[in-house]
C-alpha positions as CSV (number, residue, x, y, z in Angstrom):
1,M,-32.3,-2.9,7.4
2,A,-34.5,-0.6,5.4
3,T,-33.2,0.7,2.1
4,P,-32.5,4.5,2.3
5,S,-34.9,6.6,0.4
6,D,-33.7,9.2,-2.1
7,V,-34.4,11.9,0.5
8,D,-32.3,10.1,3.1
9,V,-29.4,9.8,0.6
10,S,-29.6,13.5,-0.3
11,R,-29.6,14.5,3.4
12,F,-26.6,12.1,4.0
13,I,-24.6,13.7,1.2
14,A,-25.7,17.3,2.1
15,R,-24.5,16.9,5.7
16,L,-21.1,15.6,4.7
17,E,-20.7,18.3,2.0
18,A,-21.5,21.0,4.7
19,I,-18.5,20.0,6.8
20,T,-16.1,19.6,3.8
21,S,-13.5,22.2,2.9
22,V,-12.9,22.1,-0.8
23,A,-9.7,24.1,-0.2
24,N,-8.4,21.3,2.1
25,V,-9.2,18.6,-0.5
26,N,-7.6,20.6,-3.3
27,S,-4.5,21.0,-1.2
28,I,-4.0,17.2,-1.4
29,T,-4.3,17.3,-5.1
30,Q,-1.9,20.2,-5.4
31,A,0.7,18.4,-3.2
32,E,0.4,15.3,-5.3
33,Q,1.0,17.3,-8.5
34,E,4.0,19.0,-7.0
35,F,5.4,15.7,-5.9
36,V,5.1,14.0,-9.3
37,A,6.6,17.0,-11.0
38,Q,9.8,16.5,-9.0
39,A,9.8,12.7,-9.1
40,K,9.6,12.7,-13.0
41,K,13.3,13.7,-12.9
42,F,14.0,10.0,-12.9
43,R,13.7,9.6,-16.6
44,G,15.5,6.3,-16.6
45,L,13.0,4.8,-14.2
46,L,10.1,5.9,-16.3
47,T,11.7,4.7,-19.5
48,V,12.4,1.3,-18.2
49,S,9.0,1.0,-16.6
50,N,7.3,2.0,-19.8
51,A,9.4,-0.4,-21.8
52,F,8.5,-3.3,-19.4
53,R,4.8,-2.5,-19.5
54,S,4.7,-2.2,-23.2
55,F,6.6,-5.5,-23.6
56,F,4.2,-7.2,-21.1
57,I,1.2,-6.2,-23.1
58,E,2.9,-7.3,-26.3
59,T,3.5,-10.7,-24.7
60,V,-0.1,-11.0,-23.6
61,D,-1.2,-10.1,-27.2
62,L,1.1,-12.8,-28.5
63,L,-0.4,-15.3,-26.1
64,N,-3.9,-14.5,-27.0
65,E,-3.4,-14.2,-30.8
66,T,-0.6,-16.7,-31.6
67,W,0.3,-19.0,-28.7
68,G,-3.3,-19.5,-27.5
69,P,-4.5,-21.4,-30.6
70,T,-1.3,-23.5,-30.5
71,I,-2.0,-24.5,-26.9
72,Q,-5.4,-25.9,-28.0
73,A,-4.0,-27.8,-30.9
74,A,-0.8,-29.2,-29.3
75,Q,-2.6,-31.6,-26.9
76,L,-0.2,-30.7,-24.1
77,P,-0.1,-32.8,-20.9
78,L,-2.6,-32.0,-18.2
79,E,0.2,-31.2,-15.8
80,W,1.4,-28.5,-18.2
81,H,-2.1,-27.0,-18.5
82,T,-2.6,-26.9,-14.7
83,L,0.7,-25.2,-14.1
84,H,0.2,-22.7,-16.9
85,T,-3.3,-22.0,-15.6
86,W,-1.8,-21.3,-12.2
87,L,1.0,-19.1,-13.6
88,L,-1.0,-16.7,-15.8
89,P,-3.1,-15.1,-13.1
90,R,-0.1,-14.6,-10.9
91,L,1.7,-12.7,-13.7
92,A,-1.4,-10.7,-14.3
93,Y,-1.5,-9.8,-10.6
94,N,2.2,-8.9,-10.6
95,F,1.7,-6.6,-13.5
96,R,-1.3,-4.8,-12.1
97,W,0.4,-4.4,-8.7
98,L,3.6,-3.1,-10.3
99,C,1.5,-0.5,-12.3
100,G,-0.4,0.4,-9.1
101,A,2.7,0.8,-7.0
102,E,4.2,3.2,-9.6
103,Q,1.0,5.2,-9.7
104,Q,1.0,5.4,-5.9
105,A,4.7,6.3,-5.6
106,F,4.5,9.1,-8.2
107,A,1.4,10.5,-6.6
108,G,3.4,11.2,-3.5
109,Y,3.1,7.9,-1.5
110,P,6.4,6.1,-2.1
111,Y,6.5,4.2,1.3
112,P,3.0,2.7,0.9
113,A,4.1,1.8,-2.7
114,F,7.3,0.2,-1.2
115,A,5.1,-2.0,1.0
116,Q,3.1,-3.0,-2.0
117,V,6.2,-4.0,-3.9
118,R,7.0,-6.5,-1.1
119,N,4.0,-8.5,-2.0
120,I,5.1,-8.7,-5.7
121,F,8.6,-9.6,-4.7
122,D,7.4,-12.5,-2.6
123,S,5.0,-13.7,-5.2
124,A,7.8,-13.7,-7.9
125,V,10.1,-15.7,-5.6
126,I,7.4,-18.3,-5.0
127,T,6.5,-18.5,-8.7
128,S,10.2,-19.0,-9.7
129,A,10.5,-21.7,-7.0
130,V,7.5,-23.6,-8.4
131,L,8.7,-23.4,-12.0
132,Q,12.0,-24.9,-10.8
133,K,10.2,-27.6,-8.9
134,V,11.4,-26.5,-5.5
135,A,7.8,-27.0,-4.5
136,S,4.6,-27.8,-6.3
137,F,2.0,-25.1,-6.9
138,Q,-0.4,-27.2,-4.9
139,D,1.9,-27.0,-1.9
140,A,2.5,-23.3,-2.5
141,E,-1.2,-22.7,-2.4
142,G,-1.7,-25.0,0.6
143,L,-3.9,-27.3,-1.3
144,L,-4.7,-30.7,0.1
145,P,-6.1,-32.8,-2.8
146,G,-8.8,-35.3,-1.8
147,V,-9.2,-33.8,1.7
148,P,-12.2,-31.7,2.8
149,V,-11.3,-28.0,2.8
150,D,-10.0,-26.9,6.1
151,P,-8.9,-23.2,6.1
152,G,-6.6,-23.7,9.0
153,A,-4.9,-26.7,7.4
154,V,-4.5,-24.9,4.1
155,R,-2.9,-21.9,5.8
156,K,-0.6,-24.1,7.8
157,K,0.6,-26.0,4.7
158,R,1.0,-22.8,2.7
159,V,3.1,-21.1,5.4
160,A,5.3,-24.2,5.8
161,T,5.9,-24.4,2.1
162,E,6.7,-20.7,1.9
163,R,9.3,-21.1,4.6
164,I,11.0,-23.9,2.7
165,I,10.9,-21.9,-0.5
166,F,12.3,-18.7,1.0
167,D,15.1,-20.7,2.7
168,L,16.1,-22.4,-0.5
169,M,15.7,-19.3,-2.7
170,M,17.2,-16.6,-0.5
171,G,18.1,-18.1,2.9
172,K,20.7,-20.4,4.4
173,G,19.8,-23.2,2.1
174,S,20.1,-21.2,-1.1
175,G,23.8,-21.6,-1.7
176,L,24.1,-17.8,-2.3
177,S,27.3,-15.9,-1.2
178,V,27.6,-14.5,2.3
179,L,27.3,-11.0,0.9
180,A,24.1,-11.8,-1.0
181,L,22.5,-13.5,2.1
182,R,23.4,-10.4,4.2
183,E,22.0,-7.9,1.7
184,L,18.9,-9.9,1.0
185,A,18.2,-10.2,4.7
186,A,18.6,-6.4,5.0
187,V,16.1,-5.9,2.1
188,D,13.7,-8.3,3.8
189,R,14.0,-6.3,7.1
190,M,13.2,-3.1,5.3
191,F,10.2,-4.6,3.7
192,D,9.1,-5.8,7.2
193,W,9.7,-2.4,8.7
194,E,7.3,-0.7,6.4
195,T,4.8,-3.6,6.0
196,H,4.5,-4.1,9.8
197,G,4.3,-0.8,11.6
198,Q,5.1,1.7,8.9
199,R,8.6,2.3,10.4
200,L,10.1,3.7,7.2
201,S,7.2,6.1,6.9
202,G,8.0,7.1,10.5
203,T,11.3,8.6,9.4
204,E,9.4,11.3,7.6
205,S,8.3,12.6,11.0
206,M,11.8,13.0,12.4
207,G,11.9,16.8,11.8
208,W,8.7,17.2,13.7
209,L,9.9,14.9,16.6
210,Q,13.0,17.1,16.8
211,R,10.8,20.2,16.8
212,K,12.5,21.5,13.7
213,E,9.5,21.5,11.4
214,P,5.7,21.0,11.4
215,L,4.2,17.6,11.1
216,H,3.7,16.9,7.4
217,F,0.4,15.3,6.4
218,L,0.6,16.0,2.6
219,P,3.0,14.4,0.1
220,K,6.3,16.1,0.2
221,Y,9.1,15.0,-2.2
222,D,12.4,13.7,-0.8
223,D,15.0,11.6,-2.4
224,S,15.6,9.6,0.7
225,S,12.0,8.3,0.7
226,F,11.6,7.8,-3.0
227,A,14.9,5.9,-3.5
228,P,14.0,2.8,-1.5
229,F,10.8,2.4,-3.6
230,M,12.6,3.0,-6.9
231,N,15.3,0.5,-6.2
232,R,13.1,-2.4,-5.0
233,Y,10.5,-1.6,-7.7
234,L,13.1,-2.0,-10.5
235,E,14.6,-5.1,-9.0
236,T,11.2,-6.7,-8.6
237,M,10.3,-5.8,-12.1
238,W,13.4,-7.6,-13.3
239,M,12.3,-10.7,-11.4
240,V,8.8,-10.6,-13.0
241,H,10.3,-10.0,-16.4
242,R,12.3,-13.2,-16.1
243,L,9.1,-15.1,-15.6
244,L,7.4,-13.9,-18.8
245,P,8.8,-16.5,-21.2
246,F,6.8,-19.1,-19.4
247,M,3.7,-17.8,-21.0
248,R,4.7,-19.5,-24.2
249,P,3.8,-23.2,-24.7
250,P,6.6,-25.5,-25.7
251,S,5.0,-26.2,-29.1
252,S,5.0,-22.5,-30.2
253,G,7.7,-20.7,-32.0
254,L,9.6,-17.8,-30.5
255,P,9.6,-14.6,-32.7
256,S,13.1,-13.3,-33.0
257,D,12.0,-9.7,-32.3
258,W,10.3,-10.8,-29.1
259,R,13.5,-12.6,-28.0
260,D,15.6,-9.4,-28.9
261,K,13.2,-7.2,-26.9
262,W,13.3,-9.5,-23.9
263,L,17.1,-9.4,-23.9
264,V,17.2,-5.6,-24.1
265,L,14.9,-5.3,-21.1
266,D,16.8,-8.0,-19.2
267,E,20.1,-6.3,-19.7
268,S,18.6,-2.9,-18.9
269,L,17.1,-4.1,-15.6
270,Q,20.3,-5.8,-14.6
271,T,22.1,-2.5,-15.3
272,C,19.6,-0.7,-13.0
273,A,20.1,-3.2,-10.2
274,F,23.9,-3.2,-10.4
275,S,24.0,0.6,-10.5
276,L,23.7,0.7,-6.7
277,T,27.1,-1.0,-6.6
278,A,28.6,0.5,-9.8
279,Q,27.7,4.1,-9.1
280,F,27.3,4.3,-5.3
281,G,29.4,1.4,-4.0
282,K,26.5,-0.2,-2.2
283,P,26.8,-4.0,-2.1
284,V,23.1,-4.6,-2.4
285,G,23.3,-4.1,-6.2
286,Q,25.8,-6.9,-6.6
287,A,23.7,-9.1,-4.2
288,I,20.5,-8.6,-6.2
289,V,22.3,-9.4,-9.5
290,E,23.7,-12.6,-8.0
291,F,20.2,-13.5,-6.5
292,V,18.2,-12.9,-9.7
293,K,20.7,-14.7,-11.9
294,A,20.9,-17.7,-9.6
295,K,17.3,-18.0,-8.5
296,F,15.6,-16.8,-11.7
297,P,17.9,-18.6,-14.1
298,F,15.7,-18.2,-17.1
299,D,16.1,-16.7,-20.6
300,A,13.8,-15.8,-23.5
301,S,13.5,-19.5,-24.5
302,S,12.5,-20.8,-21.1
303,I,9.3,-22.9,-21.1
304,I,7.2,-24.8,-18.5
305,T,8.3,-28.5,-18.2
306,P,5.8,-30.7,-16.4
């Protein structure tokens, strides 16, 4: 295929600009700005999120500046290095996806952000399971050491491992209470509804379907669509927060101020999760607290053990 000339590119752009209404494009920006102005009323959400993001960056700085040199000098086992190497990118992805989900939700797209949180939620569950030796990270990735790469076999093994992990972490084999299992199943269904078919997004069209209002194409703030994102976002943030201590190598010291900050955030995120039960009587808050404490049973001093 021939490379377009500068003239061709200019014509390409000119034709598109000729059919573009700047007013229409600006209406999207205006709707997003109006949405975020209303969503910012959740000061607690923003405060917790900012504290988590600040602490995550502080932890990465500690890893790079203090813990990193210790890792090189400690001659840790190869098994520790391989698991640590697997863990760090996952935490980086979790962090970026959480930041991206918040940006998306506050711009006026809470249900797409909600679907994005599902990916982080599942990733955190798998990471916690591997750290507790429910499965190896090789199995979680579908890796078949010593065998020629077969994408189909890799996928089959990964899917089979994930089924085992999710059963033991939040299914019938988990040992969680009946209430927790019921509520976690409901959370999973809601994630599925939006991820597969945008069924939660579809509720925003009910007024139009009932001929009560026009069909809305632009962001329009509503508590009922923002709340599901906010709740699952904070709960998933708590899960990721409980994985952060594993950045530290066992040979490195644990600064007391880092431990104190970790605990403040942990207690705050637990309070956010339980508020659904404490303030609104919804059992999902109690279920999430039970789940995170049982299946992310870590504290500030937790470390990887090969």
